[in-house]
C-alpha positions, 0 to 999 in steps of 0.5 A: 481548509477541509477535504471536501473544500480542496476537491471542490476546488480543484473540481472547479479548476479543473472541471473534473478531478478523477478517482486516484487525484481525489484519493490522493488528496483525501488520504495524503493532503496536509489534512488527509486521513493520514496526515491529520491530527487525531489520537488513534488511526490504526487500533481498536480505538481508530479507524480500523486496526491490522494484524500487527495490532491484534498479535505480535504472532503475525510478526513473528510468522514473517520472521519464521518465513525469512529465516527458512530461506536464510536460515543461516543469516549473520546480519540482517537490513530492516526494511518496512513500507508504511510502517504506521504506529511501527508494530510490526517492525517492532515484534520483528526486532524482538523476534530477530533480536530472541533468535541471536540475529544481528540487526544492522540497519532499520529504515522506515518508508513512511510518507505521512507526517502524523505516523513519521512523529509516532515513529520517533517517539517510539524508536531510537534515533539510530532507525532512519525513517525517510519518505522514498527508496532513493537513500536505501544503502545494502552492505554486502554482508548484508541480508535486506528484510523488506516487508510490508502490511497494508501498504500497497492498497493505500496507493492512489490508482485511476479507474477507466471503464471499457466500452466500445473498444476504447478505455474511459477514465472515471472521473469525478465532478459536481452538478447542482451540489451532487457529485458524480461520477463521469467517463471521459475520453482518455489519451491512455486509452490504447496504452491502456489495450496494450498494456493489458493485451492478454485480458479480453474485457466487455463492455462495462468491465472497471480497470483500475490503474495505478502509475504510483503503484508501478512506479514503486514495483519500480523502485523496489526492483532498483534495490533488490540486487544484492541478498534479500527477502520481500513478503508484502500482505495485503488485501487483493487478488491474484485474478485481474478483477474488471470491477472497482475494488474501491473501499472506504471506512471511517471508524471501523464501518465502510461507507460509500463514496461521497457519505462523508469526506472527512477521516475517511480511510481509502483504499484498493485491492491490490493486483497480485497478479501484477505484482507477478509479472513485474517481479517474475525473475525474482519467481515470488510466490503468493499465498494467502494469508492463512496459508502464510499463518499455517506455515509459517506460525512458531510452535513455542 
């Protein structure tokens, strides 16, 4: 069954579908973007390209940032969130081994069956491929090096619009064969007003809120118990945007919502302000990718 048929089926049974559910189906269903079988997804010949697919220098930059914090580390466990083709992890392995750093464990968190199969072909059996963080174990003499690139933007988010002191959920229905965005009363309105009480909203402002992201943040925090370094690179914003950040990409082209349903990558801008507040006790540093490269690009 096509993605569009599955969306139509959900709307038929429920009356409407949330933005988050629409995107989770479109991205991660068995026939969704990240599982549909095809030759390439993340490459020049695929649908979009990321920094590690262009140059290994991006991975080397992350390694330099890590080694600045842990210059005398002897044993490292690598943990990548959403590795895709595995290119970034391979670059990091090459750099650390070239600098005589012992890599004791490698774990890749990937729920796409398509990419799981590609990773199994690329790496040997000693690398663990998991769908969640529940089985991560760190030894006392290891430094845990967690990293991701364009991972959090793929997590689905609900969208709400503010009107008359209430948050209404933006959902999708279908009327006379036309897809439409509608506004529905939400049981989450009071919770959202409390959770985002430090912000001033006016009528028409859009709020993107993702329990999927918050749950993943919690899972990460639960494993940050010993020596660790965590770096996340993504498209996003440092101040809450109050507008839709939803992006659709297919064949390296931006497209409009409902323009097509098959082979479309959906993503959101990442709320780094929320990221910062969630991990505040760890004193996170938020900087642009250009600053990261400028400060840690290898000189040789």
